[in-house]
PAFIVEX-569929 format. One record per residue (C-alpha): x, y, z; residue number from 1. Coordinates in nm, 2 decimals. Example, Ala and Ser with C-alpha at 12.3 -4.5 7.8 and 13.67 -1.06 7.14 Angstrom:
2
<node><x>1.23</x><y>-0.45</y><z>0.78</z><n>1</n></node>
<node><x>1.37</x><y>-0.11</y><z>0.71</z><n>2</n></node>
// end
This chain:
262
<node><x>0.01</x><y>0.00</y><z>0.02</z><n>1</n></node>
<node><x>0.17</x><y>0.36</y><z>-0.13</z><n>2</n></node>
<node><x>0.23</x><y>0.56</y><z>0.18</z><n>3</n></node>
<node><x>-0.04</x><y>0.93</y><z>0.12</z><n>4</n></node>
<node><x>0.25</x><y>1.20</y><z>0.24</z><n>5</n></node>
<node><x>0.09</x><y>1.57</y><z>0.40</z><n>6</n></node>
<node><x>0.08</x><y>1.83</y><z>0.12</z><n>7</n></node>
<node><x>0.18</x><y>2.10</y><z>0.33</z><n>8</n></node>
<node><x>0.23</x><y>2.36</y><z>0.01</z><n>9</n></node>
<node><x>-0.06</x><y>2.32</y><z>-0.25</z><n>10</n></node>
<node><x>-0.03</x><y>2.55</y><z>-0.55</z><n>11</n></node>
<node><x>-0.38</x><y>2.51</y><z>-0.80</z><n>12</n></node>
<node><x>-0.41</x><y>2.70</y><z>-1.10</z><n>13</n></node>
<node><x>-0.15</x><y>2.99</y><z>-1.01</z><n>14</n></node>
<node><x>-0.21</x><y>3.30</y><z>-1.29</z><n>15</n></node>
<node><x>0.03</x><y>3.57</y><z>-1.16</z><n>16</n></node>
<node><x>0.02</x><y>3.89</y><z>-1.38</z><n>17</n></node>
<node><x>0.18</x><y>4.25</y><z>-1.38</z><n>18</n></node>
<node><x>-0.02</x><y>4.46</y><z>-1.64</z><n>19</n></node>
<node><x>-0.03</x><y>4.26</y><z>-1.96</z><n>20</n></node>
<node><x>0.26</x><y>4.04</y><z>-1.86</z><n>21</n></node>
<node><x>0.17</x><y>3.67</y><z>-1.73</z><n>22</n></node>
<node><x>0.41</x><y>3.56</y><z>-1.53</z><n>23</n></node>
<node><x>0.25</x><y>3.20</y><z>-1.41</z><n>24</n></node>
<node><x>-0.04</x><y>3.05</y><z>-1.58</z><n>25</n></node>
<node><x>-0.29</x><y>2.76</y><z>-1.40</z><n>26</n></node>
<node><x>0.04</x><y>2.72</y><z>-1.24</z><n>27</n></node>
<node><x>0.01</x><y>2.40</y><z>-1.00</z><n>28</n></node>
<node><x>0.25</x><y>2.25</y><z>-0.73</z><n>29</n></node>
<node><x>0.28</x><y>2.05</y><z>-0.45</z><n>30</n></node>
<node><x>0.53</x><y>2.04</y><z>-0.13</z><n>31</n></node>
<node><x>0.50</x><y>1.81</y><z>0.08</z><n>32</n></node>
<node><x>0.56</x><y>1.80</y><z>0.47</z><n>33</n></node>
<node><x>0.95</x><y>1.73</y><z>0.59</z><n>34</n></node>
<node><x>1.10</x><y>1.77</y><z>0.20</z><n>35</n></node>
<node><x>1.31</x><y>2.04</y><z>0.08</z><n>36</n></node>
<node><x>1.23</x><y>2.13</y><z>-0.22</z><n>37</n></node>
<node><x>1.42</x><y>2.35</y><z>-0.49</z><n>38</n></node>
<node><x>1.23</x><y>2.59</y><z>-0.72</z><n>39</n></node>
<node><x>1.47</x><y>2.66</y><z>-1.07</z><n>40</n></node>
<node><x>1.40</x><y>2.82</y><z>-1.40</z><n>41</n></node>
<node><x>1.55</x><y>3.13</y><z>-1.58</z><n>42</n></node>
<node><x>1.55</x><y>3.49</y><z>-1.54</z><n>43</n></node>
<node><x>1.20</x><y>3.59</y><z>-1.56</z><n>44</n></node>
<node><x>1.03</x><y>3.25</y><z>-1.51</z><n>45</n></node>
<node><x>0.91</x><y>3.40</y><z>-1.13</z><n>46</n></node>
<node><x>1.06</x><y>3.24</y><z>-0.92</z><n>47</n></node>
<node><x>1.10</x><y>3.45</y><z>-0.65</z><n>48</n></node>
<node><x>0.70</x><y>3.60</y><z>-0.74</z><n>49</n></node>
<node><x>0.57</x><y>3.23</y><z>-0.67</z><n>50</n></node>
<node><x>0.74</x><y>3.20</y><z>-0.34</z><n>51</n></node>
<node><x>0.62</x><y>3.57</y><z>-0.28</z><n>52</n></node>
<node><x>0.26</x><y>3.45</y><z>-0.34</z><n>53</n></node>
<node><x>0.26</x><y>3.17</y><z>-0.18</z><n>54</n></node>
<node><x>0.38</x><y>3.35</y><z>0.17</z><n>55</n></node>
<node><x>0.10</x><y>3.65</y><z>0.09</z><n>56</n></node>
<node><x>0.31</x><y>3.93</y><z>-0.02</z><n>57</n></node>
<node><x>0.17</x><y>3.90</y><z>-0.38</z><n>58</n></node>
<node><x>-0.16</x><y>3.91</y><z>-0.47</z><n>59</n></node>
<node><x>-0.28</x><y>3.63</y><z>-0.75</z><n>60</n></node>
<node><x>-0.45</x><y>3.74</y><z>-1.02</z><n>61</n></node>
<node><x>-0.64</x><y>3.37</y><z>-0.99</z><n>62</n></node>
<node><x>-0.63</x><y>3.01</y><z>-0.86</z><n>63</n></node>
<node><x>-0.61</x><y>2.90</y><z>-0.55</z><n>64</n></node>
<node><x>-0.31</x><y>2.83</y><z>-0.22</z><n>65</n></node>
<node><x>-0.33</x><y>2.64</y><z>0.05</z><n>66</n></node>
<node><x>-0.01</x><y>2.68</y><z>0.30</z><n>67</n></node>
<node><x>-0.06</x><y>2.46</y><z>0.63</z><n>68</n></node>
<node><x>-0.42</x><y>2.42</y><z>0.50</z><n>69</n></node>
<node><x>-0.50</x><y>2.76</y><z>0.52</z><n>70</n></node>
<node><x>-0.60</x><y>2.97</y><z>0.22</z><n>71</n></node>
<node><x>-0.40</x><y>3.22</y><z>0.18</z><n>72</n></node>
<node><x>-0.64</x><y>3.43</y><z>-0.09</z><n>73</n></node>
<node><x>-0.96</x><y>3.40</y><z>0.00</z><n>74</n></node>
<node><x>-0.87</x><y>3.30</y><z>0.39</z><n>75</n></node>
<node><x>-1.02</x><y>3.54</y><z>0.67</z><n>76</n></node>
<node><x>-0.77</x><y>3.75</y><z>0.84</z><n>77</n></node>
<node><x>-0.71</x><y>3.62</y><z>1.17</z><n>78</n></node>
<node><x>-0.62</x><y>3.26</y><z>0.98</z><n>79</n></node>
<node><x>-0.37</x><y>3.44</y><z>0.79</z><n>80</n></node>
<node><x>-0.22</x><y>3.59</y><z>1.14</z><n>81</n></node>
<node><x>-0.25</x><y>3.24</y><z>1.26</z><n>82</n></node>
<node><x>-0.07</x><y>3.08</y><z>1.02</z><n>83</n></node>
<node><x>0.26</x><y>3.36</y><z>0.97</z><n>84</n></node>
<node><x>0.33</x><y>3.21</y><z>1.27</z><n>85</n></node>
<node><x>0.42</x><y>2.84</y><z>1.11</z><n>86</n></node>
<node><x>0.64</x><y>2.95</y><z>0.87</z><n>87</n></node>
<node><x>0.96</x><y>3.17</y><z>0.85</z><n>88</n></node>
<node><x>1.12</x><y>3.35</y><z>0.57</z><n>89</n></node>
<node><x>1.50</x><y>3.42</y><z>0.49</z><n>90</n></node>
<node><x>1.46</x><y>3.67</y><z>0.17</z><n>91</n></node>
<node><x>1.75</x><y>3.73</y><z>-0.05</z><n>92</n></node>
<node><x>2.08</x><y>3.88</y><z>0.11</z><n>93</n></node>
<node><x>1.92</x><y>3.84</y><z>0.52</z><n>94</n></node>
<node><x>1.67</x><y>4.17</y><z>0.42</z><n>95</n></node>
<node><x>1.76</x><y>4.25</y><z>0.81</z><n>96</n></node>
<node><x>1.68</x><y>4.60</y><z>0.94</z><n>97</n></node>
<node><x>2.00</x><y>4.72</y><z>0.91</z><n>98</n></node>
<node><x>1.95</x><y>4.99</y><z>1.22</z><n>99</n></node>
<node><x>1.83</x><y>4.71</y><z>1.45</z><n>100</n></node>
<node><x>2.13</x><y>4.47</y><z>1.61</z><n>101</n></node>
<node><x>2.15</x><y>4.09</y><z>1.54</z><n>102</n></node>
<node><x>1.95</x><y>4.06</y><z>1.86</z><n>103</n></node>
<node><x>1.67</x><y>4.29</y><z>1.79</z><n>104</n></node>
<node><x>1.62</x><y>4.16</y><z>1.38</z><n>105</n></node>
<node><x>1.52</x><y>3.80</y><z>1.60</z><n>106</n></node>
<node><x>1.32</x><y>3.94</y><z>1.86</z><n>107</n></node>
<node><x>1.11</x><y>4.10</y><z>1.59</z><n>108</n></node>
<node><x>0.87</x><y>3.85</y><z>1.53</z><n>109</n></node>
<node><x>0.85</x><y>3.75</y><z>1.85</z><n>110</n></node>
<node><x>0.69</x><y>4.08</y><z>1.95</z><n>111</n></node>
<node><x>0.54</x><y>4.09</y><z>1.68</z><n>112</n></node>
<node><x>0.34</x><y>3.78</y><z>1.83</z><n>113</n></node>
<node><x>0.41</x><y>3.77</y><z>2.12</z><n>114</n></node>
<node><x>0.40</x><y>3.97</y><z>2.45</z><n>115</n></node>
<node><x>0.72</x><y>3.79</y><z>2.63</z><n>116</n></node>
<node><x>0.92</x><y>3.95</y><z>2.93</z><n>117</n></node>
<node><x>1.26</x><y>4.13</y><z>2.78</z><n>118</n></node>
<node><x>1.52</x><y>3.84</y><z>3.01</z><n>119</n></node>
<node><x>1.24</x><y>3.50</y><z>2.81</z><n>120</n></node>
<node><x>1.32</x><y>3.73</y><z>2.43</z><n>121</n></node>
<node><x>1.74</x><y>3.70</y><z>2.54</z><n>122</n></node>
<node><x>1.72</x><y>3.35</y><z>2.59</z><n>123</n></node>
<node><x>1.52</x><y>3.24</y><z>2.29</z><n>124</n></node>
<node><x>1.77</x><y>3.45</y><z>2.12</z><n>125</n></node>
<node><x>2.06</x><y>3.34</y><z>2.20</z><n>126</n></node>
<node><x>1.95</x><y>3.02</y><z>2.12</z><n>127</n></node>
<node><x>1.85</x><y>3.12</y><z>1.80</z><n>128</n></node>
<node><x>2.16</x><y>3.29</y><z>1.70</z><n>129</n></node>
<node><x>2.38</x><y>2.97</y><z>1.81</z><n>130</n></node>
<node><x>2.15</x><y>2.81</y><z>1.63</z><n>131</n></node>
<node><x>2.26</x><y>2.92</y><z>1.32</z><n>132</n></node>
<node><x>2.61</x><y>2.83</y><z>1.41</z><n>133</n></node>
<node><x>2.71</x><y>3.25</y><z>1.46</z><n>134</n></node>
<node><x>2.91</x><y>3.37</y><z>1.80</z><n>135</n></node>
<node><x>2.70</x><y>3.48</y><z>2.08</z><n>136</n></node>
<node><x>2.88</x><y>3.82</y><z>2.00</z><n>137</n></node>
<node><x>2.71</x><y>3.91</y><z>1.72</z><n>138</n></node>
<node><x>2.46</x><y>3.96</y><z>1.89</z><n>139</n></node>
<node><x>2.50</x><y>4.33</y><z>1.94</z><n>140</n></node>
<node><x>2.63</x><y>4.32</y><z>1.65</z><n>141</n></node>
<node><x>2.47</x><y>4.55</y><z>1.33</z><n>142</n></node>
<node><x>2.43</x><y>4.44</y><z>0.99</z><n>143</n></node>
<node><x>2.66</x><y>4.66</y><z>0.85</z><n>144</n></node>
<node><x>2.91</x><y>4.50</y><z>1.02</z><n>145</n></node>
<node><x>2.86</x><y>4.18</y><z>0.96</z><n>146</n></node>
<node><x>3.02</x><y>3.95</y><z>0.62</z><n>147</n></node>
<node><x>2.78</x><y>3.85</y><z>0.38</z><n>148</n></node>
<node><x>2.74</x><y>3.46</y><z>0.55</z><n>149</n></node>
<node><x>2.68</x><y>3.60</y><z>0.89</z><n>150</n></node>
<node><x>2.43</x><y>3.80</y><z>0.72</z><n>151</n></node>
<node><x>2.21</x><y>3.54</y><z>0.53</z><n>152</n></node>
<node><x>2.26</x><y>3.33</y><z>0.92</z><n>153</n></node>
<node><x>2.14</x><y>3.62</y><z>1.10</z><n>154</n></node>
<node><x>1.90</x><y>3.65</y><z>0.86</z><n>155</n></node>
<node><x>1.78</x><y>3.26</y><z>0.91</z><n>156</n></node>
<node><x>1.78</x><y>3.27</y><z>1.29</z><n>157</n></node>
<node><x>1.55</x><y>3.51</y><z>1.26</z><n>158</n></node>
<node><x>1.31</x><y>3.27</y><z>1.00</z><n>159</n></node>
<node><x>1.36</x><y>3.06</y><z>1.28</z><n>160</n></node>
<node><x>1.23</x><y>3.27</y><z>1.63</z><n>161</n></node>
<node><x>0.89</x><y>3.16</y><z>1.59</z><n>162</n></node>
<node><x>0.98</x><y>2.75</y><z>1.55</z><n>163</n></node>
<node><x>0.78</x><y>2.72</y><z>1.24</z><n>164</n></node>
<node><x>0.68</x><y>2.42</y><z>1.04</z><n>165</n></node>
<node><x>0.80</x><y>2.57</y><z>0.73</z><n>166</n></node>
<node><x>1.09</x><y>2.79</y><z>0.59</z><n>167</n></node>
<node><x>1.08</x><y>2.96</y><z>0.20</z><n>168</n></node>
<node><x>1.48</x><y>3.05</y><z>0.12</z><n>169</n></node>
<node><x>1.53</x><y>3.31</y><z>-0.17</z><n>170</n></node>
<node><x>1.86</x><y>3.21</y><z>-0.34</z><n>171</n></node>
<node><x>2.06</x><y>3.20</y><z>0.04</z><n>172</n></node>
<node><x>2.35</x><y>3.15</y><z>-0.09</z><n>173</n></node>
<node><x>2.39</x><y>3.39</y><z>-0.38</z><n>174</n></node>
<node><x>2.71</x><y>3.58</y><z>-0.30</z><n>175</n></node>
<node><x>2.87</x><y>3.30</y><z>-0.08</z><n>176</n></node>
<node><x>3.20</x><y>3.22</y><z>-0.21</z><n>177</n></node>
<node><x>3.18</x><y>2.78</y><z>-0.27</z><n>178</n></node>
<node><x>3.29</x><y>2.68</y><z>0.07</z><n>179</n></node>
<node><x>3.06</x><y>2.97</y><z>0.28</z><n>180</n></node>
<node><x>2.84</x><y>2.80</y><z>0.02</z><n>181</n></node>
<node><x>2.86</x><y>2.47</y><z>0.11</z><n>182</n></node>
<node><x>2.88</x><y>2.51</y><z>0.41</z><n>183</n></node>
<node><x>2.57</x><y>2.71</y><z>0.41</z><n>184</n></node>
<node><x>2.42</x><y>2.44</y><z>0.23</z><n>185</n></node>
<node><x>2.50</x><y>2.20</y><z>0.51</z><n>186</n></node>
<node><x>2.32</x><y>2.41</y><z>0.79</z><n>187</n></node>
<node><x>2.00</x><y>2.42</y><z>0.62</z><n>188</n></node>
<node><x>2.04</x><y>2.05</y><z>0.53</z><n>189</n></node>
<node><x>2.17</x><y>1.98</y><z>0.92</z><n>190</n></node>
<node><x>1.85</x><y>2.19</y><z>1.08</z><n>191</n></node>
<node><x>1.60</x><y>2.06</y><z>0.84</z><n>192</n></node>
<node><x>1.68</x><y>1.72</y><z>0.99</z><n>193</n></node>
<node><x>1.71</x><y>1.80</y><z>1.36</z><n>194</n></node>
<node><x>1.40</x><y>2.03</y><z>1.35</z><n>195</n></node>
<node><x>1.17</x><y>1.87</y><z>1.10</z><n>196</n></node>
<node><x>1.13</x><y>2.20</y><z>0.87</z><n>197</n></node>
<node><x>0.98</x><y>2.15</y><z>0.53</z><n>198</n></node>
<node><x>1.21</x><y>2.35</y><z>0.31</z><n>199</n></node>
<node><x>1.10</x><y>2.53</y><z>0.01</z><n>200</n></node>
<node><x>1.39</x><y>2.69</y><z>-0.20</z><n>201</n></node>
<node><x>1.41</x><y>2.91</y><z>-0.47</z><n>202</n></node>
<node><x>1.81</x><y>2.86</y><z>-0.57</z><n>203</n></node>
<node><x>2.06</x><y>2.91</y><z>-0.90</z><n>204</n></node>
<node><x>2.27</x><y>2.65</y><z>-0.71</z><n>205</n></node>
<node><x>2.34</x><y>2.38</y><z>-0.88</z><n>206</n></node>
<node><x>2.54</x><y>2.28</y><z>-0.60</z><n>207</n></node>
<node><x>2.23</x><y>2.32</y><z>-0.35</z><n>208</n></node>
<node><x>2.01</x><y>2.13</y><z>-0.54</z><n>209</n></node>
<node><x>2.24</x><y>1.82</y><z>-0.55</z><n>210</n></node>
<node><x>2.39</x><y>1.88</y><z>-0.21</z><n>211</n></node>
<node><x>2.02</x><y>1.90</y><z>0.01</z><n>212</n></node>
<node><x>1.71</x><y>1.86</y><z>-0.18</z><n>213</n></node>
<node><x>1.48</x><y>1.64</y><z>-0.18</z><n>214</n></node>
<node><x>1.28</x><y>1.70</y><z>-0.54</z><n>215</n></node>
<node><x>1.32</x><y>2.01</y><z>-0.74</z><n>216</n></node>
<node><x>1.05</x><y>2.14</y><z>-0.91</z><n>217</n></node>
<node><x>1.14</x><y>2.37</y><z>-1.24</z><n>218</n></node>
<node><x>0.94</x><y>2.65</y><z>-1.36</z><n>219</n></node>
<node><x>0.94</x><y>2.73</y><z>-1.73</z><n>220</n></node>
<node><x>0.61</x><y>2.82</y><z>-1.98</z><n>221</n></node>
<node><x>0.46</x><y>3.00</y><z>-1.75</z><n>222</n></node>
<node><x>0.44</x><y>2.71</y><z>-1.52</z><n>223</n></node>
<node><x>0.59</x><y>2.40</y><z>-1.33</z><n>224</n></node>
<node><x>0.72</x><y>2.19</y><z>-1.61</z><n>225</n></node>
<node><x>0.88</x><y>1.90</y><z>-1.42</z><n>226</n></node>
<node><x>0.90</x><y>1.82</y><z>-1.07</z><n>227</n></node>
<node><x>1.05</x><y>1.56</y><z>-0.90</z><n>228</n></node>
<node><x>1.38</x><y>1.40</y><z>-0.80</z><n>229</n></node>
<node><x>1.72</x><y>1.52</y><z>-0.95</z><n>230</n></node>
<node><x>1.83</x><y>1.22</y><z>-1.09</z><n>231</n></node>
<node><x>1.49</x><y>1.19</y><z>-1.25</z><n>232</n></node>
<node><x>1.51</x><y>1.51</y><z>-1.40</z><n>233</n></node>
<node><x>1.87</x><y>1.51</y><z>-1.54</z><n>234</n></node>
<node><x>1.64</x><y>1.20</y><z>-1.75</z><n>235</n></node>
<node><x>1.45</x><y>1.49</y><z>-1.85</z><n>236</n></node>
<node><x>1.46</x><y>1.54</y><z>-2.27</z><n>237</n></node>
<node><x>1.29</x><y>1.85</y><z>-2.22</z><n>238</n></node>
<node><x>1.54</x><y>2.13</y><z>-2.48</z><n>239</n></node>
<node><x>1.54</x><y>2.36</y><z>-2.13</z><n>240</n></node>
<node><x>1.60</x><y>2.09</y><z>-1.85</z><n>241</n></node>
<node><x>1.78</x><y>1.97</y><z>-2.09</z><n>242</n></node>
<node><x>2.02</x><y>2.24</y><z>-2.07</z><n>243</n></node>
<node><x>2.02</x><y>2.38</y><z>-1.72</z><n>244</n></node>
<node><x>2.11</x><y>2.04</y><z>-1.61</z><n>245</n></node>
<node><x>2.40</x><y>1.93</y><z>-1.87</z><n>246</n></node>
<node><x>2.52</x><y>2.27</y><z>-2.01</z><n>247</n></node>
<node><x>2.88</x><y>2.38</y><z>-1.91</z><n>248</n></node>
<node><x>2.76</x><y>2.57</y><z>-1.58</z><n>249</n></node>
<node><x>2.61</x><y>2.25</y><z>-1.42</z><n>250</n></node>
<node><x>2.92</x><y>2.01</y><z>-1.49</z><n>251</n></node>
<node><x>3.06</x><y>2.05</y><z>-1.16</z><n>252</n></node>
<node><x>2.84</x><y>2.02</y><z>-1.00</z><n>253</n></node>
<node><x>2.74</x><y>1.67</y><z>-1.13</z><n>254</n></node>
<node><x>3.10</x><y>1.59</y><z>-1.12</z><n>255</n></node>
<node><x>3.11</x><y>1.64</y><z>-0.76</z><n>256</n></node>
<node><x>2.76</x><y>1.48</y><z>-0.66</z><n>257</n></node>
<node><x>2.91</x><y>1.20</y><z>-0.81</z><n>258</n></node>
<node><x>3.28</x><y>1.16</y><z>-0.63</z><n>259</n></node>
<node><x>3.07</x><y>1.22</y><z>-0.31</z><n>260</n></node>
<node><x>2.85</x><y>0.96</y><z>-0.42</z><n>261</n></node>
<node><x>2.53</x><y>1.11</y><z>-0.33</z><n>262</n></node>
// end
């Protein structure tokens, strides 16, 4: 008997348009609980638009989105407020508030949803900062005082502040050197396994796809053209998918994955 996997993100018939430019045309996608889903596509295919629409930052022109059982398009305000406490987001470059310290950034979602004494806020914040591999003294630093990799980790600490079930990443390794990117991938994988997270990750990093993704969704032709394990996509004969996964920029990642036995 086939085991039924719980769908925590369900997108059906999604249409996104900006003026006359249609970005997504009846796009469908399921994300299962506990998986790491990578989302790839060429420039202009709307990877970040899809992420922002799922979490409610962009209003869809048509279609349906359910996130953790909540209707993200037609849901009641109270239901939308409740579900926002169950997911976290790491935007590109961390998107930290520049005038706040790392500790203050991490505490933003905690203060938005809860009334907690400052000593408990500080305790939670210290735990989250430690969890993402930052030193304790990072708490008092401002974003401008951090390296790119540290800013991303600080943004991740904020994304994890409310102990979410789902975490969204938008190009998490962009701008990092290969060693830093590999370390961040390993951090994401370790946290996903330890916390039982579902991860929705927009990325162009082929190494990340090989290293941590259970499945990959390919955005092309205004929809999800294909979705499955990386091994299946490597066998896909669609011209765009074939070029993406077998082109010159893909070869190093493929060789690395083969050498490491993934």
